[in-house]
TORKOL-4160 file (C-alpha; in steps of 0.2 Angstrom, whole numbers, padded with zeros to 4 digits, m for minus):
330
<pt num="1" X="0036" Y="0004" Z="0211"/>
<pt num="2" X="0046" Y="0018" Z="0217"/>
<pt num="3" X="0042" Y="0037" Z="0212"/>
<pt num="4" X="0058" Y="0037" Z="0202"/>
<pt num="5" X="0054" Y="0022" Z="0193"/>
<pt num="6" X="0036" Y="0029" Z="0189"/>
<pt num="7" X="0045" Y="0044" Z="0183"/>
<pt num="8" X="0058" Y="0034" Z="0170"/>
<pt num="9" X="0042" Y="0024" Z="0165"/>
<pt num="10" X="0033" Y="0040" Z="0162"/>
<pt num="11" X="0047" Y="0048" Z="0152"/>
<pt num="12" X="0047" Y="0032" Z="0142"/>
<pt num="13" X="0031" Y="0031" Z="0136"/>
<pt num="14" X="0030" Y="0051" Z="0132"/>
<pt num="15" X="0047" Y="0045" Z="0121"/>
<pt num="16" X="0038" Y="0032" Z="0112"/>
<pt num="17" X="0024" Y="0043" Z="0109"/>
<pt num="18" X="0035" Y="0056" Z="0102"/>
<pt num="19" X="0044" Y="0045" Z="0091"/>
<pt num="20" X="0027" Y="0039" Z="0084"/>
<pt num="21" X="0022" Y="0056" Z="0079"/>
<pt num="22" X="0039" Y="0060" Z="0072"/>
<pt num="23" X="0037" Y="0044" Z="0061"/>
<pt num="24" X="0019" Y="0049" Z="0056"/>
<pt num="25" X="0024" Y="0066" Z="0052"/>
<pt num="26" X="0038" Y="0061" Z="0040"/>
<pt num="27" X="0026" Y="0048" Z="0032"/>
<pt num="28" X="0012" Y="0062" Z="0030"/>
<pt num="29" X="0026" Y="0073" Z="0022"/>
<pt num="30" X="0032" Y="0059" Z="0010"/>
<pt num="31" X="0024" Y="0060" Z="m0008"/>
<pt num="32" X="0012" Y="0046" Z="m0010"/>
<pt num="33" X="0015" Y="0036" Z="m0027"/>
<pt num="34" X="0007" Y="0020" Z="m0032"/>
<pt num="35" X="0018" Y="0011" Z="m0046"/>
<pt num="36" X="0013" Y="m0003" Z="m0056"/>
<pt num="37" X="0025" Y="m0014" Z="m0065"/>
<pt num="38" X="0017" Y="m0023" Z="m0081"/>
<pt num="39" X="0017" Y="m0040" Z="m0075"/>
<pt num="40" X="0017" Y="m0051" Z="m0059"/>
<pt num="41" X="0030" Y="m0052" Z="m0048"/>
<pt num="42" X="0048" Y="m0058" Z="m0054"/>
<pt num="43" X="0066" Y="m0053" Z="m0056"/>
<pt num="44" X="0062" Y="m0042" Z="m0071"/>
<pt num="45" X="0056" Y="m0029" Z="m0059"/>
<pt num="46" X="0069" Y="m0033" Z="m0045"/>
<pt num="47" X="0075" Y="m0015" Z="m0045"/>
<pt num="48" X="0059" Y="m0008" Z="m0038"/>
<pt num="49" X="0057" Y="m0022" Z="m0025"/>
<pt num="50" X="0075" Y="m0017" Z="m0019"/>
<pt num="51" X="0073" Y="0002" Z="m0020"/>
<pt num="52" X="0057" Y="0000" Z="m0008"/>
<pt num="53" X="0065" Y="m0013" Z="0003"/>
<pt num="54" X="0081" Y="m0003" Z="0005"/>
<pt num="55" X="0072" Y="0013" Z="0008"/>
<pt num="56" X="0079" Y="0022" Z="m0006"/>
<pt num="57" X="0061" Y="0028" Z="m0011"/>
<pt num="58" X="0058" Y="0034" Z="0007"/>
<pt num="59" X="0075" Y="0043" Z="0006"/>
<pt num="60" X="0070" Y="0053" Z="m0009"/>
<pt num="61" X="0054" Y="0059" Z="0001"/>
<pt num="62" X="0042" Y="0046" Z="m0007"/>
<pt num="63" X="0029" Y="0034" Z="0000"/>
<pt num="64" X="0029" Y="0020" Z="m0014"/>
<pt num="65" X="0016" Y="0007" Z="m0016"/>
<pt num="66" X="0019" Y="m0007" Z="m0029"/>
<pt num="67" X="0005" Y="m0016" Z="m0036"/>
<pt num="68" X="0004" Y="m0028" Z="m0049"/>
<pt num="69" X="m0008" Y="m0030" Z="m0064"/>
<pt num="70" X="m0016" Y="m0048" Z="m0069"/>
<pt num="71" X="m0020" Y="m0057" Z="m0085"/>
<pt num="72" X="m0036" Y="m0048" Z="m0085"/>
<pt num="73" X="m0030" Y="m0030" Z="m0082"/>
<pt num="74" X="m0014" Y="m0022" Z="m0087"/>
<pt num="75" X="m0003" Y="m0009" Z="m0080"/>
<pt num="76" X="m0008" Y="0005" Z="m0092"/>
<pt num="77" X="m0027" Y="0001" Z="m0087"/>
<pt num="78" X="m0021" Y="0006" Z="m0070"/>
<pt num="79" X="m0014" Y="0021" Z="m0077"/>
<pt num="80" X="m0030" Y="0026" Z="m0088"/>
<pt num="81" X="m0041" Y="0023" Z="m0071"/>
<pt num="82" X="m0028" Y="0033" Z="m0060"/>
<pt num="83" X="m0025" Y="0017" Z="m0049"/>
<pt num="84" X="m0008" Y="0020" Z="m0052"/>
<pt num="85" X="0003" Y="0036" Z="m0056"/>
<pt num="86" X="0017" Y="0027" Z="m0064"/>
<pt num="87" X="0019" Y="0011" Z="m0073"/>
<pt num="88" X="0031" Y="0002" Z="m0083"/>
<pt num="89" X="0027" Y="m0004" Z="m0101"/>
<pt num="90" X="0036" Y="m0008" Z="m0117"/>
<pt num="91" X="0041" Y="0006" Z="m0128"/>
<pt num="92" X="0030" Y="0002" Z="m0142"/>
<pt num="93" X="0015" Y="m0001" Z="m0130"/>
<pt num="94" X="0017" Y="0016" Z="m0124"/>
<pt num="95" X="0019" Y="0025" Z="m0140"/>
<pt num="96" X="0004" Y="0016" Z="m0147"/>
<pt num="97" X="m0006" Y="0021" Z="m0132"/>
<pt num="98" X="0000" Y="0039" Z="m0134"/>
<pt num="99" X="m0006" Y="0037" Z="m0152"/>
<pt num="100" X="m0024" Y="0033" Z="m0146"/>
<pt num="101" X="m0026" Y="0050" Z="m0139"/>
<pt num="102" X="m0021" Y="0047" Z="m0121"/>
<pt num="103" X="m0008" Y="0060" Z="m0114"/>
<pt num="104" X="0004" Y="0047" Z="m0109"/>
<pt num="105" X="0023" Y="0052" Z="m0108"/>
<pt num="106" X="0039" Y="0042" Z="m0104"/>
<pt num="107" X="0050" Y="0048" Z="m0090"/>
<pt num="108" X="0064" Y="0034" Z="m0089"/>
<pt num="109" X="0068" Y="0021" Z="m0101"/>
<pt num="110" X="0075" Y="0006" Z="m0090"/>
<pt num="111" X="0079" Y="m0006" Z="m0104"/>
<pt num="112" X="0090" Y="m0001" Z="m0119"/>
<pt num="113" X="0091" Y="m0016" Z="m0128"/>
<pt num="114" X="0078" Y="m0029" Z="m0135"/>
<pt num="115" X="0076" Y="m0047" Z="m0126"/>
<pt num="116" X="0065" Y="m0054" Z="m0140"/>
<pt num="117" X="0071" Y="m0069" Z="m0151"/>
<pt num="118" X="0064" Y="m0083" Z="m0160"/>
<pt num="119" X="0070" Y="m0101" Z="m0156"/>
<pt num="120" X="0068" Y="m0116" Z="m0167"/>
<pt num="121" X="0073" Y="m0134" Z="m0164"/>
<pt num="122" X="0088" Y="m0138" Z="m0175"/>
<pt num="123" X="0080" Y="m0155" Z="m0179"/>
<pt num="124" X="0066" Y="m0143" Z="m0188"/>
<pt num="125" X="0080" Y="m0138" Z="m0203"/>
<pt num="126" X="0077" Y="m0121" Z="m0199"/>
<pt num="127" X="0094" Y="m0113" Z="m0199"/>
<pt num="128" X="0091" Y="m0096" Z="m0207"/>
<pt num="129" X="0077" Y="m0082" Z="m0206"/>
<pt num="130" X="0073" Y="m0087" Z="m0224"/>
<pt num="131" X="0068" Y="m0104" Z="m0220"/>
<pt num="132" X="0055" Y="m0097" Z="m0208"/>
<pt num="133" X="0045" Y="m0095" Z="m0224"/>
<pt num="134" X="0028" Y="m0103" Z="m0223"/>
<pt num="135" X="0032" Y="m0111" Z="m0204"/>
<pt num="136" X="0023" Y="m0110" Z="m0190"/>
<pt num="137" X="0027" Y="m0096" Z="m0177"/>
<pt num="138" X="0020" Y="m0095" Z="m0160"/>
<pt num="139" X="0018" Y="m0078" Z="m0151"/>
<pt num="140" X="0012" Y="m0073" Z="m0134"/>
<pt num="141" X="m0006" Y="m0066" Z="m0137"/>
<pt num="142" X="m0001" Y="m0046" Z="m0132"/>
<pt num="143" X="0013" Y="m0036" Z="m0132"/>
<pt num="144" X="0025" Y="m0045" Z="m0144"/>
<pt num="145" X="0018" Y="m0044" Z="m0160"/>
<pt num="146" X="0024" Y="m0027" Z="m0167"/>
<pt num="147" X="0042" Y="m0031" Z="m0171"/>
<pt num="148" X="0037" Y="m0048" Z="m0177"/>
<pt num="149" X="0025" Y="m0041" Z="m0189"/>
<pt num="150" X="0037" Y="m0028" Z="m0193"/>
<pt num="151" X="0051" Y="m0041" Z="m0196"/>
<pt num="152" X="0038" Y="m0051" Z="m0209"/>
<pt num="153" X="0035" Y="m0036" Z="m0218"/>
<pt num="154" X="0051" Y="m0029" Z="m0220"/>
<pt num="155" X="0060" Y="m0046" Z="m0224"/>
<pt num="156" X="0046" Y="m0052" Z="m0235"/>
<pt num="157" X="0043" Y="m0068" Z="m0226"/>
<pt num="158" X="0027" Y="m0075" Z="m0223"/>
<pt num="159" X="0023" Y="m0086" Z="m0208"/>
<pt num="160" X="0007" Y="m0093" Z="m0200"/>
<pt num="161" X="0006" Y="m0084" Z="m0183"/>
<pt num="162" X="m0001" Y="m0095" Z="m0169"/>
<pt num="163" X="m0006" Y="m0085" Z="m0153"/>
<pt num="164" X="0001" Y="m0093" Z="m0137"/>
<pt num="165" X="m0008" Y="m0090" Z="m0121"/>
<pt num="166" X="0004" Y="m0093" Z="m0106"/>
<pt num="167" X="0015" Y="m0109" Z="m0109"/>
<pt num="168" X="0029" Y="m0115" Z="m0119"/>
<pt num="169" X="0021" Y="m0132" Z="m0122"/>
<pt num="170" X="0016" Y="m0131" Z="m0139"/>
<pt num="171" X="0035" Y="m0129" Z="m0144"/>
<pt num="172" X="0040" Y="m0142" Z="m0134"/>
<pt num="173" X="0027" Y="m0154" Z="m0141"/>
<pt num="174" X="0031" Y="m0149" Z="m0159"/>
<pt num="175" X="0015" Y="m0140" Z="m0163"/>
<pt num="176" X="0023" Y="m0126" Z="m0169"/>
<pt num="177" X="0040" Y="m0124" Z="m0179"/>
<pt num="178" X="0047" Y="m0108" Z="m0169"/>
<pt num="179" X="0042" Y="m0098" Z="m0155"/>
<pt num="180" X="0045" Y="m0080" Z="m0151"/>
<pt num="181" X="0053" Y="m0078" Z="m0132"/>
<pt num="182" X="0061" Y="m0067" Z="m0121"/>
<pt num="183" X="0078" Y="m0071" Z="m0119"/>
<pt num="184" X="0077" Y="m0068" Z="m0100"/>
<pt num="185" X="0061" Y="m0079" Z="m0097"/>
<pt num="186" X="0054" Y="m0092" Z="m0109"/>
<pt num="187" X="0070" Y="m0096" Z="m0117"/>
<pt num="188" X="0077" Y="m0101" Z="m0100"/>
<pt num="189" X="0060" Y="m0111" Z="m0097"/>
<pt num="190" X="0063" Y="m0121" Z="m0113"/>
<pt num="191" X="0082" Y="m0125" Z="m0109"/>
<pt num="192" X="0076" Y="m0130" Z="m0092"/>
<pt num="193" X="0063" Y="m0141" Z="m0100"/>
<pt num="194" X="0075" Y="m0155" Z="m0107"/>
<pt num="195" X="0080" Y="m0147" Z="m0123"/>
<pt num="196" X="0098" Y="m0142" Z="m0122"/>
<pt num="197" X="0105" Y="m0124" Z="m0128"/>
<pt num="198" X="0114" Y="m0133" Z="m0142"/>
<pt num="199" X="0098" Y="m0142" Z="m0149"/>
<pt num="200" X="0092" Y="m0124" Z="m0154"/>
<pt num="201" X="0094" Y="m0111" Z="m0166"/>
<pt num="202" X="0092" Y="m0094" Z="m0160"/>
<pt num="203" X="0087" Y="m0079" Z="m0170"/>
<pt num="204" X="0088" Y="m0062" Z="m0160"/>
<pt num="205" X="0078" Y="m0049" Z="m0167"/>
<pt num="206" X="0091" Y="m0036" Z="m0162"/>
<pt num="207" X="0104" Y="m0045" Z="m0174"/>
<pt num="208" X="0092" Y="m0040" Z="m0188"/>
<pt num="209" X="0090" Y="m0022" Z="m0185"/>
<pt num="210" X="0076" Y="m0023" Z="m0172"/>
<pt num="211" X="0086" Y="m0018" Z="m0156"/>
<pt num="212" X="0070" Y="m0009" Z="m0149"/>
<pt num="213" X="0071" Y="m0006" Z="m0129"/>
<pt num="214" X="0057" Y="m0012" Z="m0120"/>
<pt num="215" X="0053" Y="m0009" Z="m0101"/>
<pt num="216" X="0050" Y="0010" Z="m0098"/>
<pt num="217" X="0042" Y="0021" Z="m0086"/>
<pt num="218" X="0026" Y="0030" Z="m0089"/>
<pt num="219" X="0014" Y="0043" Z="m0083"/>
<pt num="220" X="0000" Y="0055" Z="m0088"/>
<pt num="221" X="0005" Y="0073" Z="m0093"/>
<pt num="222" X="m0006" Y="0080" Z="m0080"/>
<pt num="223" X="0004" Y="0070" Z="m0066"/>
<pt num="224" X="0021" Y="0075" Z="m0073"/>
<pt num="225" X="0015" Y="0094" Z="m0072"/>
<pt num="226" X="0009" Y="0092" Z="m0054"/>
<pt num="227" X="0024" Y="0080" Z="m0047"/>
<pt num="228" X="0039" Y="0084" Z="m0058"/>
<pt num="229" X="0051" Y="0084" Z="m0045"/>
<pt num="230" X="0042" Y="0068" Z="m0036"/>
<pt num="231" X="0043" Y="0059" Z="m0052"/>
<pt num="232" X="0061" Y="0063" Z="m0055"/>
<pt num="233" X="0066" Y="0057" Z="m0037"/>
<pt num="234" X="0055" Y="0040" Z="m0041"/>
<pt num="235" X="0066" Y="0037" Z="m0058"/>
<pt num="236" X="0083" Y="0041" Z="m0049"/>
<pt num="237" X="0079" Y="0030" Z="m0033"/>
<pt num="238" X="0073" Y="0015" Z="m0045"/>
<pt num="239" X="0090" Y="0017" Z="m0054"/>
<pt num="240" X="0099" Y="0016" Z="m0038"/>
<pt num="241" X="0088" Y="0001" Z="m0034"/>
<pt num="242" X="0094" Y="m0008" Z="m0050"/>
<pt num="243" X="0113" Y="m0004" Z="m0046"/>
<pt num="244" X="0111" Y="m0012" Z="m0029"/>
<pt num="245" X="0101" Y="m0026" Z="m0036"/>
<pt num="246" X="0117" Y="m0029" Z="m0047"/>
<pt num="247" X="0129" Y="m0028" Z="m0033"/>
<pt num="248" X="0118" Y="m0039" Z="m0021"/>
<pt num="249" X="0112" Y="m0053" Z="m0032"/>
<pt num="250" X="0109" Y="m0066" Z="m0018"/>
<pt num="251" X="0099" Y="m0053" Z="m0008"/>
<pt num="252" X="0090" Y="m0047" Z="m0022"/>
<pt num="253" X="0085" Y="m0065" Z="m0028"/>
<pt num="254" X="0078" Y="m0068" Z="m0010"/>
<pt num="255" X="0068" Y="m0053" Z="m0011"/>
<pt num="256" X="0060" Y="m0057" Z="m0028"/>
<pt num="257" X="0056" Y="m0075" Z="m0021"/>
<pt num="258" X="0048" Y="m0068" Z="m0007"/>
<pt num="259" X="0036" Y="m0056" Z="m0016"/>
<pt num="260" X="0031" Y="m0071" Z="m0027"/>
<pt num="261" X="0027" Y="m0081" Z="m0013"/>
<pt num="262" X="0017" Y="m0066" Z="m0006"/>
<pt num="263" X="0008" Y="m0067" Z="m0023"/>
<pt num="264" X="0006" Y="m0085" Z="m0021"/>
<pt num="265" X="0017" Y="m0089" Z="m0036"/>
<pt num="266" X="0027" Y="m0103" Z="m0040"/>
<pt num="267" X="0045" Y="m0098" Z="m0040"/>
<pt num="268" X="0063" Y="m0106" Z="m0044"/>
<pt num="269" X="0079" Y="m0097" Z="m0038"/>
<pt num="270" X="0088" Y="m0102" Z="m0053"/>
<pt num="271" X="0077" Y="m0094" Z="m0066"/>
<pt num="272" X="0075" Y="m0079" Z="m0056"/>
<pt num="273" X="0094" Y="m0079" Z="m0056"/>
<pt num="274" X="0095" Y="m0081" Z="m0075"/>
<pt num="275" X="0081" Y="m0068" Z="m0078"/>
<pt num="276" X="0091" Y="m0054" Z="m0065"/>
<pt num="277" X="0106" Y="m0056" Z="m0075"/>
<pt num="278" X="0099" Y="m0055" Z="m0092"/>
<pt num="279" X="0088" Y="m0039" Z="m0087"/>
<pt num="280" X="0104" Y="m0032" Z="m0080"/>
<pt num="281" X="0112" Y="m0034" Z="m0096"/>
<pt num="282" X="0097" Y="m0025" Z="m0105"/>
<pt num="283" X="0098" Y="m0009" Z="m0094"/>
<pt num="284" X="0117" Y="m0006" Z="m0098"/>
<pt num="285" X="0118" Y="0005" Z="m0112"/>
<pt num="286" X="0131" Y="m0005" Z="m0121"/>
<pt num="287" X="0136" Y="0001" Z="m0137"/>
<pt num="288" X="0122" Y="0014" Z="m0137"/>
<pt num="289" X="0127" Y="0031" Z="m0133"/>
<pt num="290" X="0114" Y="0036" Z="m0120"/>
<pt num="291" X="0114" Y="0035" Z="m0100"/>
<pt num="292" X="0105" Y="0023" Z="m0090"/>
<pt num="293" X="0086" Y="0028" Z="m0089"/>
<pt num="294" X="0086" Y="0039" Z="m0104"/>
<pt num="295" X="0077" Y="0036" Z="m0121"/>
<pt num="296" X="0089" Y="0038" Z="m0136"/>
<pt num="297" X="0079" Y="0047" Z="m0150"/>
<pt num="298" X="0085" Y="0035" Z="m0163"/>
<pt num="299" X="0076" Y="0021" Z="m0154"/>
<pt num="300" X="0061" Y="0031" Z="m0151"/>
<pt num="301" X="0059" Y="0036" Z="m0171"/>
<pt num="302" X="0064" Y="0017" Z="m0175"/>
<pt num="303" X="0050" Y="0011" Z="m0164"/>
<pt num="304" X="0038" Y="0024" Z="m0171"/>
<pt num="305" X="0042" Y="0019" Z="m0189"/>
<pt num="306" X="0040" Y="0001" Z="m0186"/>
<pt num="307" X="0022" Y="0005" Z="m0178"/>
<pt num="308" X="0018" Y="0015" Z="m0195"/>
<pt num="309" X="0024" Y="0000" Z="m0205"/>
<pt num="310" X="0011" Y="m0011" Z="m0196"/>
<pt num="311" X="m0002" Y="0002" Z="m0196"/>
<pt num="312" X="m0004" Y="0003" Z="m0216"/>
<pt num="313" X="m0012" Y="0019" Z="m0213"/>
<pt num="314" X="m0005" Y="0037" Z="m0217"/>
<pt num="315" X="0011" Y="0041" Z="m0207"/>
<pt num="316" X="0007" Y="0046" Z="m0189"/>
<pt num="317" X="0017" Y="0060" Z="m0183"/>
<pt num="318" X="0024" Y="0060" Z="m0165"/>
<pt num="319" X="0039" Y="0068" Z="m0160"/>
<pt num="320" X="0051" Y="0063" Z="m0145"/>
<pt num="321" X="0048" Y="0081" Z="m0136"/>
<pt num="322" X="0030" Y="0077" Z="m0136"/>
<pt num="323" X="0032" Y="0059" Z="m0129"/>
<pt num="324" X="0047" Y="0058" Z="m0118"/>
<pt num="325" X="0054" Y="0069" Z="m0102"/>
<pt num="326" X="0071" Y="0067" Z="m0097"/>
<pt num="327" X="0070" Y="0063" Z="m0078"/>
<pt num="328" X="0088" Y="0057" Z="m0077"/>
<pt num="329" X="0098" Y="0073" Z="m0079"/>
<pt num="330" X="0100" Y="0083" Z="m0064"/>
C-alpha cells in the first residue's frame, strides 16, 4: 500500500469516527420520550408508526420509543408507573382516571368522533333500539361500557349485559342478541366472517346523541410542566404522521403489518386497510368546529355528564381547564 493510499484510508477512518460522534451527539440532544398506545399493534395507531418511521419525531428533536401494553397491563398503568411519559386512551377513561386523584391531563385529542356501535342480525327481529329491551347485549370486558350504560339509563332500556373477552364468536353463534363493536375493528371482523352487511341492523351511538370522541393523548401534570415544549412537538409530529398515513396508505399498511409481525400477531391487510380508513374518518373534525388534535369543550363536558350519570353519586366537578392543555395551537 502506498503512502498516499494509507493517508486516504486514515482520513476515511477519521471521517467515519467523526460522523458517528456527530450522530451520537444529535441523539443525545434529542428529548427521550416513551409512548404507549392503548392496545396491541394495529392500524388504529398507524400515525405513530409513520411519524417514527418517517423521522418526524426526530426532526422535532425527539427520541421516541413506542411500547405496547398487553391484556394484563394497560397504557394507563404505564403512565402511573412512569414506564411511559405519554399514552393514548379513551377520553372517558382519561377523565375517570383523573377523578381517582391521579393528575393526568389530555394534551391532544386524536379522534373527534365515536366509533362505537351496536349490531344485531336482521333475523333477530331487532330493528329499533326499543326492541333491545330484555335482549342479551355483548360488550367487551373493559373500556366500552360507559356509553352503553348511560344509553340504557337515558333511553330507559334494560338489557342483559354479557361480558365479551376477545372474540365475536358468541355473536356469530347466536349466543347473544346484539353486540357492541367498533366500526373500524370488530364490525369488519363480523362481515369478514360470512355475514353480509345487508344481514345486519346497525345502531351507531353517535346517531343517538353519544358522539363522544375516543383516542386521546395523556401525560401527568408534572411531565407537562417539565417537558411542555417536547410534548407539543410530539403532538404536532404525530398529527403530521397521520396526515402522511392518509396520503400514503399502501406504505402505511405495510408498516402496520410489519409492526404486527414483529409482535408475532396474525394480520390481514384488507382488515388493516379498513381500520385505517375508518380511523382517518374519526380524526377528521367533520361537522365539529374544532381543529385536528384539539379537545372540544362540549365533548369533554358531555363525557363528564355521562360519567356522572353512571356513577349515581353526587355530581363530580372537573373543568376542562384542569383536564386539558392545548398542544396544537402554535
